C-alpha positions in Angstrom: 50.0 81.7 218.2 49.5 81.2 215.0 47.0 78.5 213.7 48.1 76.8 210.1 46.3 78.5 207.9 48.0 81.9 209.4 50.6 81.3 208.4 49.9 80.0 204.2 48.9 83.3 204.4 52.2 85.2 205.8 54.3 82.1 203.8 52.0 83.0 200.2 52.0 87.2 200.6 56.6 86.9 201.5 56.2 84.1 198.3 54.8 87.0 196.4 56.8 90.6 197.7 60.2 88.3 196.9 58.4 87.4 193.4 57.1 90.9 192.7 60.6 92.3 194.0 62.6 90.1 191.9 60.1 90.7 188.9 61.1 94.7 189.5 64.7 94.3 189.4 65.0 91.9 185.8 62.8 94.6 184.5 65.7 97.6 185.1 68.2 95.0 184.1 66.1 94.6 180.4 66.0 98.1 180.6 69.6 99.1 181.1 70.7 95.4 178.6 68.2 97.5 176.4 70.0 100.4 176.3 73.4 99.3 176.0 72.8 97.5 172.9 71.0 100.6 171.8 74.0 102.3 172.3 76.2 99.5 170.9 74.3 99.5 167.5 74.3 103.4 167.4 78.1 103.4 167.8 78.8 100.7 165.3 76.4 102.3 162.8 78.5 105.8 163.3 81.5 104.0 163.0 80.1 102.4 159.6 79.0 105.6 158.8 82.9 107.0 158.9 84.3 104.6 157.3 82.3 105.6 154.6 82.6 109.3 154.7 86.4 108.5 154.6 86.4 105.9 151.5 84.4 108.5 149.8 86.7 111.2 150.5 90.0 109.3 149.4 88.7 108.8 145.5 
């Protein structure tokens, strides 16, 4: 039967593994959100450019 110290070490190791996994997942989500944000900002810029070109062409 494991003693108290062994149990505590196992619990601490498990908690660290869970935290490390969650950290990696959050990093992945953050990177994905940054890519979506960048794409959205690029779309806004391209739309603004297109409107400006169309306005210039009307003159």
